[in-house]
Every structure is written in structure tokens, then in C-alpha cells.
Steps between C-alpha positions, in 0.01 A plus 500: 500500500197293396186603685146626464179383341524436214866416551734781397876527461652798683860595419627685805781750532737454793312758713172334404631157595615641835149633568348161417741326737407744778129433447556123495693528828221702660713813532340843505506671161440872454242535222613820330651597165619213279412246772137606480499458121647148528254391768211644299608283206505193724158580647343555159650175371372298796859417591477660844216550746471755781495377859244695702622646829265778614294792379309798632197395296218344701163331457334842532656590163293228330131476410381141461239446226307175445273447198221264600200330342277330754602359835550699819717805566795428730556760770881515501574849369454438128263712290266282296375596155168320444521390135125494435408234756133402540402561771743786565783427744445638849801704610651567156679833462388539139211346308504452121159472333621241249768232505810630320751228591794508741709744296221753466406465869859565607512805274181628663660445841777742403261784592516381862881524515665806652827330595823469299448124469205271434483128577258297292394187690250250361204395712617137513843594637570488872733769637494476882780759506248768399399515865731716715487250786651224287855422625647522148310815400800735500745255340252409226446859388858613552628216281272597213512878533879528540536421130324828422791695651633450148282759326512297177313209657136508393370164626589241765330163544527246783493125453152349460458154650202266485450191283809285451634571152285812465594734216460784752797379707816625330750347738730609781766691303480880460479638149466796273168445319522520122348314205719213382689460828486253789219704662321647200182607678337519842132445580289785636402274790708759686716773352617831642522777241637852514199723431706717266603194296142372489381832359797521262388188310128565534425222750363161398363427156131465591424320171696196625293272723810291576870564453452866591762460774760363256424783259544763773841366605626489142380854427665627819826334394471642148447845651827476694362408843677223689280214621625277783400157627567470875436143628634566852140581592196312370122502491265206466260455209208285608476199266177437312274260687448242224701347220261653243550850644878458487478377141284798399740741671791373288287516185430866577874562537554341159231716341725803550772357273394623156387847618834544678689377194320761288609774741851363566589286195860424604429432867278192500680232298448155656872423450806714435851389408768491237461329167769239574342410833158475336648278228658274763177438691294467182743241358497316831118497508486369142738217586801635307795471742757590234317825422464576870872443561598716202274787615635476855856508367423819307347657810808413709724641227302823512533511878876453473532790255292724727689393816860436399628536858273230640675174588372165375327393823316830535394489135363148537314594818351809337397304191335220700315746724384695196369194321322371810334839554386532139382139508283570805360808325428296188316239709292778658423639153376157390274473805371860492479575127596237245351165602175547299715517185609142571147353507490414126834320537432289810550188289874584506703350785737799486218749546357301790850481651540879479167552678588248771843655559348851520254375762770311693719812532238662731214256566337716769472788253317298234137570612560876530696515174240307302222723636705809412550367147123463456458871572800586282361318197156652553657846498704418187191378312293794623754763391636304202848594614763227554778716650459333840584162343811598305847439655754781492824385341810714551770512234780438747556301816336690789 
């Protein structure tokens, strides 16, 4: 069975294959003994995702904390940590004398939490379901909290909507959150965290002014806590009012790149893939079709050795899908990280063609990606660390 993110090959025994068929058919499966071990493997690999039914956990088991600098306090049940606002915020539950940033403010808000779970919600995020009278109040919280019936789950995040093409919106498919996978991070626009897990990893890194949410998720995962993305429910992030504000927001996101790469050196590569796939796309970009064809042939040969039972049609489909996916990722890497490297070579038609193709793959993402890259390069120059720019090449076909 090929499944998961990144894609993994599972070789199933007959009993294992029978369990998979039952799950695919929607039959009830008793999760005990060897079955539990198998399903745990699938969950950890991102090959299977739990479907929430019900839970005894309720909104009263959650304390909602909002770090805030300026503005007005919203009276919807959240506890606001005033992060050094001048003048002080009226109605804040906790006042900090100096601005410490969102991570430090959330850590300070931990002292207000006496429940087994804490929800961190940013001030510019609308969550009407916080109010008990909202018609979706119970469903919203049940959907998120039911994941915590698995005592290994440390964090659950809903979908965050807002600007079209926003980097905060991670799509409508559920996921296990892990660096290097389809959903490699979640924003702290809204996250629900098990208090025990939060304390286990020491909360947010208060030295990070941006990217502290990505860092928290990766440290939770490294510590053995499961992190889940649950897009069945969503919250709305209010878009910035002007184009300049939106640009600056993406630049700030990019500024976290080098500091995160220093903390998690193998988690922030702009592109990941096998050497043969990298050689194929590089040859193609340089206008060497023979080299591209030869590299692709070697990659297919490797696939065939890894998957001897796969028929020709399935192998071709898998190869095409793989190359299209890595091509899209390469285009994103050009837009978000590498395009400044091309500036000295703009006289070359091939270089200009590569930039145009990268933009054409996702034209709506170009403004956000370029702004992100500005922050990324600033962080690289500031830290003198280029890890966030270096692709990660695997020795075999992934």
C-alpha cells in the first residue's frame, strides 16, 4: 500500500490487508492488540486520519488566551494578555509592563489556565463559536476536542480562512502535522493545546518574534506528541486592510526562516526530493531534454525496483503524479526562496523562462511569495546562515 505524507510503501500481511479493507469499506474495527499497532503506524505516517464522532470533553475544559497589543478587548469569553499596550487595554485579564511578543505573551497567559486544555486565539481572528448561544458552538468544540481522547494528541488546529491564497489556510484535507509533510506547520491564529503537552516542551520560544508557532508544533512532534489539523471546522483571520500591511505581514513570516532553520536544520528546506528527480527538473530548466529524459528514466527504474508488483499503468501514473508534485514544489521554492539568485543572470532567456514558469504555476501566490522571500533573505543575511535556502536531496527515490 502506498500512502502517507511523505509517501510511504507499506507491505501488509494478510491480516493487515484485511483490516485495511474493512477500514476502506467503513466497517467497524476493534482497535486493540496488533490492530492498534497497525493503526498507530498509519496515523503517525499520515496515511490515515481519525473521523471525529463524539467526546465527553466540552468547552468548559478549555481556557481561551489571546495575546494582544493595542485595539479593544472582545467580550466573548477569551482571556486577553495585554502585551505592553499604551495605553493599557481595558478589560485585559493580565497586563505585561513591556512588550514581549506573541510567544512570550502566550507563555504569560499560561498562569491563567486551570483547565486541561488551552486555546490560543489571535486578536485578529474571529471565532463566533466561542459564544454559547452560537448554533455551532457544541459541534465546533466537540470536533476539535474529540481528538484529545487519544492521550497522545498534544495539539489540534482548525482551518484558518481569510485572504485568498493566504499561507494561513492549509486546505480542506485533514492531516497529521509534521515538518516535511503536506501540512508541515499550523499558524497560532488558533490552536488548542493539551496543557500537559505545552508544559512538557516549555511553551513557546519567547525569543522568536515570528515563527514561534511553527517551532512549538515541531518541538511537540519531536517530543512524541501527535499534532492534528482538523479542517472540518474553521475560523476567520481578518485580512490586513491595505496592500502594504499584507506585504509587511508576509515579510514578517519570512523573517522567521533563518532562526527556525538554526533550531530545526533538517525541517525547513525550500525543496525536498530525490537526486534523480532533482536532476530531471534541473536538466529541463537548463534546456537539456536528453539529460532530463535520462534522469527520469533512472528514477522510473528505481521505482520499478522498489515496487516490483506494480503494473505498468500504475507505475506511469505514480511517476507522473510524483513529477508534477515535485515540479510544483520547485516552482514554489523559486518564488519563495531562490529568485534573487537569478537576478545576475536575467540576460539569459532560460533563466527568465524559469522565473516566468514558476510564476505561472501559481500566479495568485506570487505577491505573498515574493514578500515572504524578502523576509527570508533578510533573515539569512542577518544570521549569516543559508540553511533555509538549501534544498534537501535524498539518495533514493522518495
